[in-house]
N, C-alpha and C positions, 0 to 999 in steps of 0.2 A: 504494500500500500504506500502511496506517495504521501509524504508529510507536507501539509500546507503551511505556508508562512503565516505567522501571526501578524497580520497587517495592523492590528490595533496598536502594537508597540513599535512599528516602523515609523520613521520620520515621515510625516505627511508631505505629499508633493502635490503641486497644482497640475492637473491633467487637462489637456487641450485636444479637442476634436476639431479638425479643420474640414469644413465642407465648401465645395466650390460648384458653381454653375455658370457657364460662360465665363465672363470676366468678374463675376461677383464672388464674394467670400463671406462665410459666416463662421465664427469661432465660438465654440461652447467650452466654458471653463468650469471645472469642478474639482474640489479638493479631495484627496484620497482619505482624509481624516474621517473616522467613523462619526465624529461629532459635527461634521460639516452639514449645514442646513441651507445652503444657497448655491445657485447656479448663476453664472454670468454669461451673457450672450453678446458678442460684438459683431456688428454688421454696419456697413456704410459709415464707418467712422464714429459710431456711437456705441456705448456699452449700456446694457440693461441688466439689472440684478433682480433675480427672483428668489424670494426667501420663503422657507417652509418650516413647519413645526417639527419635523423629524426626518431622519435619513431615508426612510422608506418613501416618503413623498418626493424627496429629491431624486431618488433613483427612478421612480415612476414618471416624473416629469421629464427627466432626461431621456428615458426610453421613448416617451411620446413625441418629444421634439425631434429626436433622431429619426423616428419612423416617419413623421410628417415631412421632414426635409427630403428623405430618400424617396418618398412617394410623389413628391412634387418636382423631381428631376435633379435634385442636388446629389453630389457624389462625395463620399468620405475620401478626402484627399490625404489625410494623415492624422496620426495620433502621437502625442508627446506626453510624457517622456518615454523613450524606448528603454524598457527595463529588463529585456531578455539578456542573458549572459551565455557565453559559450559559443560553439560553432553553429552556424546557420544550417539546420538540418535539411533545408530545401535544396542545398547544393551538394549533399552527400550522394554518392553512387548507391543505387538500390538494386536488388535482384529483379529479375524479369517478372516473376509471379509472386507478388506480395500478398495476394488474396487467396492463396491456395486453400487454406482451411475454410475460408468463408464460402468458397465455391460449393462445398458440400451442403451448406445451409441454404444458400440462395438458389440452388438449382432445382429445388422442389417445386 
């Protein structure tokens, strides 16, 4: 079993989702702190702050705004900060049949 990081004791970081459509850009900012209760949205040179009573409302609002942007033609251009460490597994050489065991299950 993989051990999960205890993010409550990690130093909080400001996370940024960058959405683009044509020449326009919208940035959504949210803290990784478990106590964070706000989201900031920057678009067209202005910043708007949305405050909530608890973390679950923050996460629900963020999921909603992300869904609305994607449904209206915006694309997720990037996410910061990049926190992965180690080699990029996408560049590793892999065997020709990685799904051999799954073929038994999916062939039914």
